[in-house]
All heavy atoms as an XYZ file, in Angstrom:
882
protein
N      -6.619     35.485      7.303
C      -6.464     35.454      5.891
C      -5.765     36.747      5.411
O      -5.243     36.771      4.263
C      -7.862     35.367      5.223
C      -7.780     35.128      3.733
S      -8.493     33.580      3.337
C      -8.396     33.648      1.631
N      -5.646     37.678      6.281
C      -4.939     38.934      5.871
C      -3.513     38.650      5.548
O      -2.943     39.326      4.665
C      -5.100     40.018      6.888
O      -4.511     39.588      8.088
N      -2.903     37.742      6.247
C      -1.471     37.350      5.873
C      -1.368     36.818      4.548
O      -0.377     37.095      3.769
C      -0.926     36.414      6.949
N      -2.400     36.091      4.085
C      -2.380     35.495      2.780
C      -2.562     36.621      1.731
O      -1.989     36.499      0.623
C      -3.556     34.474      2.582
C      -3.339     33.322      3.286
S      -1.955     32.346      2.622
C      -1.857     31.035      3.642
N      -3.239     37.679      2.007
C      -3.337     38.800      1.053
C      -1.981     39.430      0.752
O      -1.788     39.997     -0.265
C      -4.318     39.858      1.518
C      -5.842     39.381      1.544
O      -6.084     38.415      0.822
N      -6.593     39.948      2.393
N      -1.077     39.344      1.759
C       0.271     39.895      1.568
C       1.153     38.979      0.696
O       2.159     39.406      0.191
C       0.892     40.155      2.890
C       0.191     41.145      3.728
O      -0.500     42.014      3.068
O       0.367     41.156      4.932
N       0.741     37.711      0.591
C       1.585     36.762     -0.220
C       0.685     36.016     -1.208
O       0.108     34.934     -0.933
C       2.164     35.734      0.814
C       3.136     34.798      0.064
O       3.260     34.847     -1.177
O       3.773     34.013      0.791
N       0.506     36.603     -2.372
C      -0.363     36.013     -3.393
C       0.064     34.640     -3.792
O      -0.711     33.709     -4.091
C      -0.325     36.996     -4.559
C       0.826     37.911     -4.305
C       1.099     37.853     -2.866
N       1.396     34.289     -3.686
C       1.847     32.957     -4.061
C       1.385     31.953     -3.018
O       0.989     30.834     -3.354
C       3.438     32.994     -4.228
C       3.895     33.699     -5.485
C       3.316     33.095     -6.740
O       3.323     31.874     -6.904
N       2.949     33.997     -7.635
N       1.375     32.326     -1.790
C       0.926     31.439     -0.728
C      -0.585     31.204     -0.903
O      -1.033     30.066     -0.746
C       1.204     32.003      0.633
N      -1.325     32.251     -1.179
C      -2.750     32.065     -1.427
C      -3.030     31.179     -2.611
O      -3.902     30.319     -2.629
C      -3.437     33.466     -1.631
C      -4.912     33.505     -1.921
C      -5.676     32.713     -0.774
C      -5.431     34.837     -2.046
N      -2.213     31.409     -3.649
C      -2.410     30.565     -4.878
C      -2.096     29.086     -4.617
O      -2.881     28.197     -5.026
C      -1.397     31.050     -5.986
C      -1.474     30.457     -7.406
C      -2.844     30.547     -7.966
C      -0.414     31.011     -8.291
N      -1.070     28.785     -3.827
C      -0.758     27.472     -3.444
C      -1.964     26.823     -2.564
O      -2.372     25.663     -2.791
C       0.504     27.341     -2.606
C       1.787     27.449     -3.476
C       3.035     27.152     -2.653
N       3.186     28.028     -1.545
C       3.821     29.262     -1.654
N       4.271     29.678     -2.756
N       3.961     30.033     -0.529
N      -2.447     27.617     -1.701
C      -3.563     27.184     -0.816
C      -4.811     26.875     -1.653
O      -5.503     25.813     -1.541
C      -3.956     28.269      0.169
C      -5.020     27.871      1.140
C      -5.295     28.935      2.173
O      -4.381     29.431      2.707
O      -6.468     29.227      2.337
N      -5.137     27.773     -2.568
C      -6.279     27.555     -3.485
C      -6.144     26.330     -4.408
O      -7.001     25.511     -4.548
C      -6.545     28.812     -4.329
C      -7.087     30.011     -3.594
C      -7.046     31.278     -4.461
C      -8.499     29.731     -3.076
N      -4.920     26.174     -4.965
C      -4.663     25.063     -5.779
C      -4.661     23.710     -5.015
O      -5.108     22.684     -5.525
C      -3.288     25.211     -6.460
C      -3.398     26.238     -7.645
C      -2.023     26.419     -8.241
N      -2.116     27.258     -9.454
C      -1.147     27.799    -10.047
N       0.149     27.612     -9.674
N      -1.302     28.559    -11.126
N      -4.226     23.727     -3.785
C      -4.266     22.489     -2.953
C      -5.736     22.157     -2.750
O      -6.037     20.978     -2.779
C      -3.521     22.777     -1.593
N      -6.525     23.123     -2.489
C      -8.003     22.867     -2.318
C      -8.601     22.291     -3.560
O      -9.405     21.315     -3.508
C      -8.633     24.153     -1.913
O     -10.069     24.007     -1.726
N      -8.270     22.885     -4.682
C      -8.741     22.319     -5.977
C      -8.303     20.930     -6.207
O      -9.073     20.017     -6.569
C      -8.253     23.203     -7.104
C      -9.023     24.570     -7.069
C      -8.471     22.513     -8.493
C      -8.437     25.629     -7.964
N      -7.044     20.577     -5.847
C      -6.507     19.206     -6.005
C      -7.295     18.251     -5.122
O      -7.620     17.070     -5.558
C      -5.007     19.179     -5.577
C      -4.144     19.896     -6.623
O      -4.618     20.314     -7.672
O      -2.910     20.127     -6.258
N      -7.662     18.694     -3.948
C      -8.424     17.770     -3.010
C      -9.801     17.552     -3.625
O     -10.350     16.504     -3.472
C      -8.572     18.470     -1.630
C      -7.262     18.384     -0.858
O      -6.405     17.465     -1.143
N      -7.036     19.267      0.061
N     -10.423     18.618     -4.144
C     -11.747     18.460     -4.720
C     -11.714     17.520     -5.962
O     -12.572     16.699     -6.107
C     -12.302     19.866     -5.129
C     -12.593     20.689     -3.891
C     -13.626     19.716     -5.974
C     -12.870     22.141     -4.148
N     -10.649     17.669     -6.799
C     -10.447     16.775     -7.916
C     -10.372     15.320     -7.453
O     -10.938     14.418     -8.124
C      -9.213     17.179     -8.747
C      -9.391     18.456     -9.570
O     -10.537     18.914     -9.702
O      -8.408     19.004    -10.011
N      -9.599     15.089     -6.459
C      -9.438     13.737     -5.906
C     -10.784     13.181     -5.429
O     -11.225     12.066     -5.723
C      -8.420     13.730     -4.764
N     -11.591     14.027     -4.707
C     -12.834     13.652     -4.254
C     -13.807     13.315     -5.413
O     -14.565     12.280     -5.433
C     -13.474     14.716     -3.413
N     -13.746     14.080     -6.533
C     -14.541     13.883     -7.667
C     -14.251     12.512     -8.311
O     -15.114     11.776     -8.675
C     -14.410     14.979     -8.729
C     -15.063     16.305     -8.420
C     -14.543     17.346     -9.468
C     -16.545     16.168     -8.616
N     -12.988     12.194     -8.427
C     -12.546     10.925     -8.991
C     -13.065      9.782     -8.181
O     -13.592      8.782     -8.654
C     -11.006     10.878     -9.149
C     -10.544     11.907    -10.191
C     -10.563      9.415     -9.467
C     -11.111     11.688    -11.563
N     -12.942      9.863     -6.787
C     -13.409      8.811     -5.985
C     -14.928      8.675     -6.034
O     -15.486      7.581     -6.092
C     -12.949      9.063     -4.506
C     -11.507      8.720     -4.362
N     -10.969      7.467     -4.290
C     -10.430      9.642     -4.275
C      -9.650      7.580     -4.183
N      -9.329      8.844     -4.174
N     -15.641      9.831     -6.118
C     -17.105      9.749     -6.249
C     -17.530      9.131     -7.638
O     -18.462      8.287     -7.672
C     -17.686     11.117     -6.091
C     -17.636     11.747     -4.743
S     -18.490     10.758     -3.464
C     -20.172     10.971     -3.951
N     -16.815      9.445     -8.671
C     -17.105      8.907     -9.976
C     -16.856      7.344     -9.926
O     -17.586      6.619    -10.492
C     -16.347      9.578    -11.075
C     -16.819     10.915    -11.504
C     -15.812     11.589    -12.423
C     -18.192     10.763    -12.145
N     -15.751      6.953     -9.376
C     -15.426      5.533     -9.250
C     -16.572      4.748     -8.501
O     -16.996      3.697     -8.993
C     -14.111      5.348     -8.607
N     -17.057      5.366     -7.457
C     -18.142      4.784     -6.698
C     -19.433      4.648     -7.531
O     -20.108      3.701     -7.583
C     -18.416      5.497     -5.410
C     -19.476      4.810     -4.517
C     -19.134      3.383     -4.106
O     -17.932      3.055     -3.966
O     -20.113      2.645     -3.861
N     -19.671      5.752     -8.222
C     -20.884      5.763     -9.098
C     -20.771      4.638    -10.159
O     -21.747      3.999    -10.460
C     -20.954      7.146     -9.771
C     -22.222      7.360    -10.606
C     -22.227      8.722    -11.308
N     -23.516      9.062    -11.774
C     -24.119      8.471    -12.801
N     -23.587      7.483    -13.442
N     -25.363      8.854    -13.169
N     -19.611      4.517    -10.827
C     -19.351      3.545    -11.814
C     -19.481      2.091    -11.279
O     -19.991      1.206    -11.949
C     -18.132      3.774    -12.575
C     -18.184      5.003    -13.449
C     -17.354      6.073    -13.220
C     -19.123      5.072    -14.478
C     -17.435      7.253    -14.035
C     -19.193      6.239    -15.311
C     -18.346      7.284    -15.066
N     -19.066      1.876    -10.086
C     -19.223      0.595     -9.435
C     -20.768      0.288     -9.303
O     -21.224     -0.862     -9.517
C     -18.626      0.541     -8.105
C     -17.098      0.337     -8.176
C     -16.460      0.040     -6.750
N     -16.397      1.225     -5.970
C     -15.368      2.157     -6.008
N     -14.431      1.991     -6.893
N     -15.291      3.163     -5.259
N     -21.547      1.274     -8.941
C     -23.010      1.025     -8.884
C     -23.595      0.821    -10.237
O     -24.451     -0.041    -10.373
C     -23.716      2.280     -8.249
C     -23.178      2.664     -6.858
C     -23.309      1.454     -5.819
N     -22.568      1.750     -4.685
C     -23.104      1.972     -3.463
N     -24.427      1.946     -3.306
N     -22.337      2.209     -2.389
N     -23.162      1.549    -11.238
C     -23.769      1.303    -12.581
C     -23.347      0.010    -13.191
O     -24.058     -0.561    -13.976
C     -23.452      2.466    -13.507
O     -22.075      2.668    -13.575
C     -24.081      3.789    -13.045
N     -22.188     -0.501    -12.732
C     -21.749     -1.831    -13.220
C     -22.782     -2.804    -12.695
O     -23.183     -3.715    -13.385
C     -20.361     -2.166    -12.678
C     -19.986     -3.568    -13.090
C     -18.752     -4.015    -12.457
C     -18.380     -5.419    -12.826
N     -18.713     -6.391    -11.821
N     -23.174     -2.685    -11.434
C     -24.187     -3.605    -10.891
C     -25.476     -3.500    -11.615
O     -26.172     -4.510    -11.904
C     -24.415     -3.224     -9.435
N     -25.906     -2.274    -12.041
C     -27.060     -2.092    -12.843
C     -26.874     -2.815    -14.198
O     -27.759     -3.529    -14.712
C     -27.387     -0.626    -13.076
C     -28.438     -0.409    -14.191
C     -27.768      0.028    -11.797
N     -25.629     -2.666    -14.807
C     -25.373     -3.312    -16.112
C     -25.463     -4.856    -15.992
O     -26.056     -5.459    -16.863
N     -24.956     -5.398    -14.973
C     -24.981     -6.830    -14.746
C     -26.412     -7.315    -14.624
O     -26.814     -8.237    -15.199
C     -24.077     -7.211    -13.513
C     -24.358     -8.691    -13.190
C     -22.634     -6.985    -13.813
N     -27.160     -6.572    -13.831
C     -28.571     -6.905    -13.650
C     -29.315     -6.832    -14.978
O     -30.104     -7.789    -15.270
C     -29.237     -5.910    -12.615
C     -30.692     -6.153    -12.274
C     -30.832     -7.451    -11.510
C     -31.235     -4.992    -11.405
N     -29.074     -5.793    -15.693
C     -29.849     -5.665    -17.030
C     -29.373     -6.797    -17.956
O     -30.232     -7.392    -18.634
C     -29.423     -4.353    -17.735
C     -30.116     -3.184    -17.095
C     -29.745     -1.893    -17.754
C     -30.447     -0.682    -17.288
N     -30.058      0.551    -18.077
N     -28.067     -7.098    -18.027
C     -27.626     -8.213    -18.910
C     -28.171     -9.554    -18.489
O     -28.532    -10.338    -19.297
C     -26.060     -8.231    -18.929
N     -28.249     -9.772    -17.233
C     -28.640    -11.008    -16.624
C     -30.139    -11.254    -16.946
O     -30.589    -12.352    -17.290
C     -28.461    -11.062    -15.127
O     -27.094    -10.908    -14.784
C     -29.025    -12.350    -14.420
N     -30.929    -10.198    -16.989
C     -32.364    -10.333    -17.249
C     -32.817     -9.856    -18.577
O     -34.001     -9.692    -18.838
C     -33.143     -9.557    -16.142
C     -32.894    -10.143    -14.757
N     -33.515    -11.269    -14.300
C     -32.052     -9.696    -13.759
C     -33.110    -11.559    -13.146
N     -32.205    -10.616    -12.741
N     -31.871     -9.667    -19.468
C     -32.183     -9.280    -20.847
C     -32.831     -7.931    -21.031
O     -33.613     -7.727    -21.907
N     -32.551     -7.037    -20.047
C     -33.098     -5.669    -20.134
C     -32.208     -4.834    -21.051
O     -31.055     -5.037    -21.199
C     -33.135     -5.035    -18.751
C     -34.010     -5.797    -17.758
C     -33.880     -5.225    -16.343
C     -35.487     -5.726    -18.142
N     -32.809     -3.826    -21.702
C     -32.017     -3.015    -22.647
C     -30.969     -2.229    -21.979
O     -31.195     -1.701    -20.772
C     -33.097     -2.080    -23.319
C     -34.308     -2.179    -22.414
C     -34.248     -3.395    -21.672
N     -29.832     -1.967    -22.560
C     -28.729     -1.227    -21.989
C     -29.077      0.253    -21.695
O     -28.672      0.837    -20.733
C     -27.620     -1.293    -23.000
C     -27.965     -2.452    -23.988
C     -29.457     -2.605    -23.898
N     -29.970      0.854    -22.551
C     -30.304      2.170    -22.412
C     -31.779      2.337    -21.832
O     -32.601      1.508    -22.100
C     -30.262      2.945    -23.713
N     -32.007      3.357    -21.058
C     -33.325      3.698    -20.573
C     -33.604      5.188    -20.748
O     -33.289      6.006    -19.856
C     -33.335      3.299    -19.048
C     -34.765      3.530    -18.389
O     -35.539      4.191    -19.003
O     -34.962      3.050    -17.332
N     -34.065      5.528    -21.948
C     -34.205      6.967    -22.340
C     -35.079      7.758    -21.349
O     -34.765      8.910    -20.982
C     -34.826      6.908    -23.697
C     -34.460      5.544    -24.269
C     -34.378      4.605    -23.045
N     -36.120      7.119    -20.737
C     -36.906      7.877    -19.832
C     -36.100      8.221    -18.500
O     -36.238      9.342    -17.998
C     -38.175      7.055    -19.446
N     -35.381      7.278    -18.049
C     -34.472      7.481    -16.917
C     -33.476      8.521    -17.180
O     -33.168      9.443    -16.354
C     -33.858      6.203    -16.569
C     -32.611      6.312    -15.645
C     -32.919      6.260    -14.123
N     -31.698      6.207    -13.360
C     -31.585      6.761    -12.222
N     -32.603      7.417    -11.699
N     -30.419      6.693    -11.549
N     -32.859      8.462    -18.378
C     -31.886      9.443    -18.767
C     -32.417     10.872    -18.738
O     -31.780     11.741    -18.236
C     -31.252      9.096    -20.140
C     -30.516      7.804    -20.165
C     -30.365      7.205    -21.504
O     -30.431      7.967    -22.503
O     -30.090      5.990    -21.611
N     -33.622     11.019    -19.350
C     -34.255     12.355    -19.394
C     -34.516     12.878    -18.030
O     -34.394     14.059    -17.717
C     -35.485     12.292    -20.281
C     -35.181     12.159    -21.755
C     -34.202     13.253    -22.271
O     -34.343     14.461    -22.030
N     -33.113     12.825    -22.885
N     -35.024     11.993    -17.178
C     -35.390     12.387    -15.751
C     -34.064     12.775    -15.067
O     -34.103     13.777    -14.272
C     -36.069     11.254    -15.017
N     -32.987     12.032    -15.273
C     -31.686     12.419    -14.580
C     -31.160     13.744    -15.152
O     -30.642     14.509    -14.370
C     -30.686     11.247    -14.891
C     -30.919     10.064    -13.961
C     -30.800     10.401    -12.521
O     -31.722     10.735    -11.824
N     -29.537     10.318    -12.031
N     -31.309     13.977    -16.366
C     -30.826     15.208    -16.943
C     -31.638     16.402    -16.341
O     -31.011     17.377    -15.959
C     -30.961     15.229    -18.484
C     -29.872     14.281    -19.107
C     -30.785     16.663    -19.106
C     -30.021     13.969    -20.521
N     -32.905     16.268    -16.302
C     -33.770     17.295    -15.710
C     -33.403     17.539    -14.245
O     -33.233     18.700    -13.777
C     -35.237     17.027    -15.849
N     -33.149     16.423    -13.523
C     -32.756     16.543    -12.043
C     -31.453     17.203    -11.933
O     -31.366     18.108    -11.101
C     -32.762     15.136    -11.531
C     -32.401     15.030    -10.043
C     -32.446     13.607     -9.536
N     -31.705     13.453     -8.362
C     -30.403     13.230     -8.309
N     -29.690     12.992     -9.382
N     -29.767     13.125     -7.148
N     -30.465     16.837    -12.700
C     -29.164     17.436    -12.610
C     -29.137     18.884    -12.997
O     -28.443     19.738    -12.417
C     -28.043     16.660    -13.399
C     -27.002     16.004    -12.468
C     -27.701     15.020    -11.550
C     -26.001     15.362    -13.335
N     -30.007     19.317    -13.923
C     -30.115     20.677    -14.386
C     -30.623     21.536    -13.232
O     -30.160     22.586    -12.947
C     -30.931     20.824    -15.596
C     -30.251     20.309    -16.938
C     -31.138     20.663    -18.167
N     -31.200     22.054    -18.378
C     -30.298     22.801    -19.069
N     -29.207     22.175    -19.574
N     -30.464     24.047    -19.233
N     -31.665     20.958    -12.525
C     -32.188     21.677    -11.337
C     -31.121     21.776    -10.230
O     -30.946     22.898     -9.639
C     -33.426     20.961    -10.829
C     -34.642     21.134    -11.616
C     -35.935     20.615    -10.988
N     -35.844     19.208    -10.505
C     -36.086     18.120    -11.250
N     -36.478     18.312    -12.512
N     -35.951     16.939    -10.823
N     -30.465     20.698    -10.013
C     -29.396     20.747     -8.908
C     -28.290     21.740     -9.330
O     -27.866     22.512     -8.402
C     -28.765     19.375     -8.754
C     -29.642     18.320     -8.107
C     -29.005     16.915     -8.210
C     -29.875     18.644     -6.630
N     -27.911     21.804    -10.537
C     -26.886     22.707    -11.002
C     -27.346     24.123    -10.855
O     -26.604     24.936    -10.347
C     -26.513     22.437    -12.446
N     -28.590     24.383    -11.230
C     -29.120     25.744    -11.075
C     -29.126     26.188     -9.637
O     -28.714     27.286     -9.274
C     -30.509     25.779    -11.675
C     -31.034     27.213    -11.918
O     -30.290     28.073    -12.398
O     -32.155     27.452    -11.444
N     -29.558     25.224     -8.802
C     -29.552     25.532     -7.299
C     -28.210     25.773     -6.769
O     -28.054     26.584     -5.804
C     -30.212     24.365     -6.531
C     -31.770     24.229     -6.826
O     -32.338     25.141     -7.307
O     -32.272     23.184     -6.455
N     -27.175     25.138     -7.330
C     -25.826     25.352     -6.903
C     -25.120     26.423     -7.580
O     -23.847     26.572     -7.402
C     -25.041     24.032     -7.073
N     -25.794     27.146     -8.466
C     -25.233     28.251     -9.264
C     -24.177     27.853    -10.168
O     -23.151     28.441    -10.453
C     -24.668     29.332     -8.374
C     -25.691     29.918     -7.357
N     -26.783     30.637     -7.710
C     -25.826     29.672     -6.040
C     -27.543     30.945     -6.669
N     -26.998     30.354     -5.627
N     -24.395     26.614    -10.729
C     -23.561     26.064    -11.855
C     -24.361     26.024    -13.068
O     -25.540     25.853    -13.102
C     -23.185     24.602    -11.403
C     -22.294     23.829    -12.314
C     -20.872     24.395    -12.340
C     -22.244     22.311    -11.915
N     -23.684     26.242    -14.238
C     -24.347     26.317    -15.486
C     -25.047     24.975    -15.753
O     -24.403     23.954    -15.883
C     -23.303     26.535    -16.553
C     -23.911     26.673    -17.977
O     -25.097     26.529    -18.115
O     -23.123     26.890    -18.905
N     -26.399     24.948    -15.876
C     -27.098     23.686    -16.119
C     -26.727     23.037    -17.460
O     -26.722     21.837    -17.604
C     -28.617     24.157    -16.238
C     -28.633     25.420    -15.331
C     -27.276     26.088    -15.566
N     -26.318     23.858    -18.511
C     -25.925     23.263    -19.764
C     -24.633     22.465    -19.548
O     -24.440     21.405    -20.081
C     -25.620     24.329    -20.761
C     -26.875     24.971    -21.232
O     -27.966     24.431    -21.121
O     -26.839     26.157    -21.754
N     -23.684     22.956    -18.694
C     -22.505     22.271    -18.314
C     -22.803     20.901    -17.654
O     -22.286     19.825    -17.991
C     -21.531     23.035    -17.503
C     -20.450     22.230    -16.920
C     -19.294     21.894    -17.741
C     -20.467     21.794    -15.635
C     -18.283     21.118    -17.273
C     -19.408     20.995    -15.169
C     -18.302     20.672    -16.015
N     -23.706     21.007    -16.673
C     -24.122     19.806    -15.941
C     -24.741     18.740    -16.853
O     -24.488     17.564    -16.762
C     -25.109     20.166    -14.801
N     -25.563     19.245    -17.862
C     -26.163     18.280    -18.809
C     -25.113     17.720    -19.722
O     -25.155     16.450    -19.916
C     -27.218     18.976    -19.626
C     -27.938     18.101    -20.630
C     -29.092     18.802    -21.315
O     -29.507     19.847    -20.946
O     -29.555     18.168    -22.331
N     -24.158     18.444    -20.191
C     -23.148     17.859    -20.988
C     -22.275     16.841    -20.247
O     -21.956     15.766    -20.764
C     -22.205     18.974    -21.506
C     -22.755     19.861    -22.452
C     -21.864     21.006    -22.899
C     -22.558     21.997    -23.708
N     -21.695     23.199    -23.982
N     -22.067     17.111    -18.940
C     -21.291     16.212    -18.151
C     -22.060     14.907    -17.942
O     -21.498     13.834    -18.152
C     -21.033     16.843    -16.780
C     -20.232     16.037    -15.797
C     -18.865     15.781    -15.997
C     -20.851     15.553    -14.683
C     -18.145     15.003    -15.125
C     -20.057     14.748    -13.792
C     -18.784     14.511    -14.005
N     -23.349     15.032    -17.613
C     -24.155     13.799    -17.413
C     -24.302     12.993    -18.746
O     -24.212     11.758    -18.725
C     -25.501     14.140    -16.891
C     -26.428     12.949    -16.514
C     -25.726     12.068    -15.494
C     -27.721     13.403    -16.068
N     -24.441     13.699    -19.829
C     -24.559     13.018    -21.151
C     -23.302     12.194    -21.442
O     -23.370     11.129    -21.951
C     -24.881     14.045    -22.317
C     -26.335     14.383    -22.323
O     -27.243     13.558    -21.995
N     -26.609     15.614    -22.719
N     -22.148     12.785    -21.099
C     -20.897     12.086    -21.249
C     -20.925     10.788    -20.485
O     -20.599      9.639    -20.938
C     -19.684     12.954    -20.941
C     -18.413     12.184    -20.941
C     -17.807     11.875    -22.107
C     -17.831     11.796    -19.711
C     -16.597     11.199    -22.092
C     -16.645     11.117    -19.662
C     -16.004     10.749    -20.901
N     -21.290     10.881    -19.238
C     -21.331      9.725    -18.313
C     -22.396      8.721    -18.842
O     -22.059      7.487    -18.873
C     -21.685     10.183    -16.861
C     -20.503     10.940    -16.295
C     -22.018      8.924    -16.019
C     -20.763     11.599    -14.952
N     -23.536      9.141    -19.249
C     -24.563      8.233    -19.766
C     -24.082      7.437    -20.990
O     -24.246      6.249    -21.093
C     -25.878      9.037    -20.037
C     -26.581      9.487    -18.768
C     -26.815      8.170    -20.959
C     -27.678     10.414    -18.980
N     -23.347      8.139    -21.890
C     -22.808      7.460    -23.064
C     -21.843      6.305    -22.642
O     -21.948      5.323    -23.202
C     -22.137      8.483    -23.995
C     -23.070      9.261    -24.843
C     -22.396     10.033    -25.977
N     -21.281     10.835    -25.522
C     -21.341     12.056    -25.065
N     -22.507     12.695    -24.963
N     -20.332     12.781    -24.696
N     -21.088      6.599    -21.706
C     -20.109      5.591    -21.193
C     -20.825      4.441    -20.535
O     -20.501      3.274    -20.739
C     -19.111      6.166    -20.204
C     -17.960      6.910    -20.865
C     -17.102      6.020    -21.733
O     -16.509      5.087    -21.200
O     -17.096      6.284    -22.924
N     -21.854      4.758    -19.707
C     -22.693      3.706    -19.074
C     -23.305      2.788    -20.172
O     -23.235      1.558    -20.032
C     -23.761      4.366    -18.149
C     -24.730      3.299    -17.678
C     -23.132      5.054    -16.994
N     -23.960      3.423    -21.078
C     -24.648      2.628    -22.150
C     -23.616      1.798    -22.871
O     -23.880      0.570    -23.100
C     -25.426      3.566    -23.095
C     -26.628      4.184    -22.348
C     -25.921      2.741    -24.294
C     -27.259      5.296    -23.122
N     -22.545      2.317    -23.184
C     -21.439      1.530    -23.853
C     -21.053      0.351    -23.077
O     -20.990     -0.776    -23.633
C     -20.252      2.475    -24.212
C     -19.178      1.771    -25.035
C     -18.061      2.770    -25.409
N     -17.228      3.210    -24.297
C     -16.188      2.510    -23.838
N     -15.856      1.375    -24.499
N     -15.492      2.964    -22.811
N     -20.852      0.477    -21.814
C     -20.508     -0.612    -20.945
C     -21.680     -1.561    -20.666
O     -21.371     -2.778    -20.695
C     -19.869     -0.123    -19.676
C     -18.552      0.482    -19.845
N     -17.350     -0.257    -20.078
C     -18.170      1.740    -19.922
C     -16.390      0.508    -20.232
N     -16.798      1.788    -20.153
N     -22.886     -1.097    -20.669
C     -24.019     -1.941    -20.485
C     -24.175     -2.791    -21.801
O     -24.499     -3.992    -21.728
C     -25.263     -1.156    -20.192
C     -25.263     -0.644    -18.860
N     -26.459     -0.057    -18.312
C     -24.375     -0.618    -17.802
C     -26.235      0.300    -17.005
N     -24.971     -0.004    -16.733
N     -23.909     -2.156    -22.951
C     -23.978     -2.952    -24.228
C     -22.933     -4.036    -24.199
O     -23.111     -5.111    -24.712
C     -23.769     -2.005    -25.409
C     -25.007     -1.125    -25.572
C     -24.810     -0.037    -26.620
O     -23.660      0.286    -26.941
O     -25.808      0.558    -27.078
N     -21.717     -3.700    -23.676
C     -20.625     -4.744    -23.626
C     -21.098     -5.880    -22.732
O     -20.864     -7.032    -23.005
C     -19.330     -4.108    -23.098
C     -18.659     -3.173    -24.057
S     -17.308     -2.223    -23.303
C     -16.370     -3.395    -22.390
N     -21.682     -5.594    -21.602
C     -22.195     -6.589    -20.667
C     -23.215     -7.472    -21.368
O     -23.223     -8.650    -21.317
C     -22.792     -5.992    -19.433
C     -21.836     -5.545    -18.402
C     -22.582     -4.672    -17.310
C     -21.132     -6.662    -17.738
N     -24.189     -6.777    -22.099
C     -25.254     -7.511    -22.778
C     -24.741     -8.472    -23.835
O     -25.133     -9.585    -23.940
C     -26.238     -6.565    -23.356
N     -23.679     -8.000    -24.591
C     -23.157     -8.812    -25.651
C     -22.234     -9.873    -25.114
O     -22.022    -10.921    -25.793
C     -22.441     -7.937    -26.673
O     -21.298     -7.406    -26.130
N     -21.653     -9.703    -23.937
C     -20.781    -10.750    -23.408
C     -21.499    -11.934    -22.868
O     -20.942    -13.002    -22.750
C     -19.877    -10.131    -22.332
O     -20.526     -9.967    -21.119
N     -22.779    -11.762    -22.510
C     -23.538    -12.857    -21.924
C     -23.117    -13.139    -20.478
O     -23.818    -13.922    -19.851
N     -22.058    -12.522    -19.952
C     -21.701    -12.752    -18.587
C     -21.036    -11.503    -18.053
O     -19.867    -11.220    -18.372
C     -20.681    -13.931    -18.544
C     -20.259    -14.199    -17.111
O     -20.658    -13.499    -16.183
N     -19.472    -15.262    -16.929
N     -21.737    -10.715    -17.265
C     -21.251     -9.449    -16.698
C     -20.060     -9.566    -15.912
O     -19.234     -8.606    -15.824
N     -19.734    -10.724    -15.322
C     -18.577    -10.862    -14.442
C     -17.296    -10.857    -15.173
O     -16.164    -10.672    -14.617
N     -17.234    -11.122    -16.535
C     -16.017    -11.228    -17.250
C     -15.303     -9.927    -17.619
O     -14.173     -9.857    -17.949
C     -16.251    -12.020    -18.613
C     -16.527    -13.506    -18.283
O     -16.225    -13.950    -17.206
O     -17.084    -14.121    -19.279
N     -16.051     -8.794    -17.434
C     -15.432     -7.542    -17.830
C     -15.502     -6.510    -16.665
O     -15.724     -5.336    -16.892
C     -16.138     -6.979    -19.128
C     -17.585     -6.758    -18.938
C     -15.747     -7.808    -20.330
C     -18.280     -6.116    -20.105
N     -15.309     -7.010    -15.503
C     -15.451     -6.255    -14.352
C     -14.621     -4.929    -14.386
O     -15.090     -3.837    -14.109
C     -14.994     -7.031    -13.070
O     -15.827     -8.131    -12.927
C     -15.050     -6.208    -11.796
N     -13.313     -5.042    -14.812
C     -12.507     -3.794    -14.735
C     -12.880     -2.773    -15.718
O     -12.886     -1.619    -15.461
C     -11.051     -4.260    -15.067
C     -10.412     -4.974    -13.911
O     -10.854     -4.875    -12.796
N      -9.484     -5.875    -14.164
N     -13.347     -3.164    -16.928
C     -13.707     -2.141    -17.920
C     -15.069     -1.510    -17.527
O     -15.228     -0.308    -17.750
C     -13.808     -2.740    -19.314
O     -14.824     -3.703    -19.354
N     -15.939     -2.230    -16.947
C     -17.218     -1.653    -16.577
C     -17.088     -0.782    -15.358
O     -17.868      0.164    -15.172
C     -18.316     -2.786    -16.388
C     -19.566     -2.192    -15.947
C     -18.495     -3.449    -17.716
N     -16.135     -1.042    -14.541
C     -15.882     -0.155    -13.322
C     -15.615      1.238    -13.792
O     -15.647      2.146    -12.942
C     -14.780     -0.754    -12.499
N     -15.402      1.479    -15.042
C     -15.073      2.817    -15.605
C     -16.306      3.427    -16.172
O     -16.259      4.410    -16.923
C     -13.945      2.711    -16.596
C     -12.733      2.217    -16.062
C     -11.630      1.926    -17.044
C     -10.364      1.395    -16.463
N      -9.442      0.943    -17.455
N     -17.547      2.877    -15.979
C     -18.785      3.413    -16.577
C     -19.689      3.895    -15.516
O     -19.434      3.832    -14.315
C     -19.417      2.378    -17.455
O     -20.024      1.434    -16.643
N     -20.858      4.519    -15.908
C     -21.813      5.005    -14.943
C     -23.211      5.148    -15.517
O     -23.408      5.295    -16.706
N     -24.222      5.153    -14.574
C     -25.646      5.363    -15.140
C     -26.193      6.614    -14.653
O     -26.123      7.017    -13.587
C     -26.541      4.214    -14.711
C     -27.939      4.487    -15.071
C     -28.845      3.288    -15.124
O     -28.874      2.468    -15.990
O     -29.526      3.105    -14.029
């Protein structure tokens, strides 16, 4: 790494490439998460369960705050991030519930999460 210290532009490219890889992994992980929450939404719509589960949401927020703290990430940021995802999940679960058939909106719900 000493050679990199002599070339800050090379180090910058290396760091940015690493960030780009992490961003790609995050997108793929979110996509997988949303596929799972779509299945939850279909299950809820099929059985007439409510789109939102406030107790689950609160437990998830507390869990993510602990994980963030353990990872030395701002727990407030983690909570804001999860709240954004939860809002999207609920919105898509509501769409499933109102459609009466979860299979008809596969593509839009694949963009949500629980």
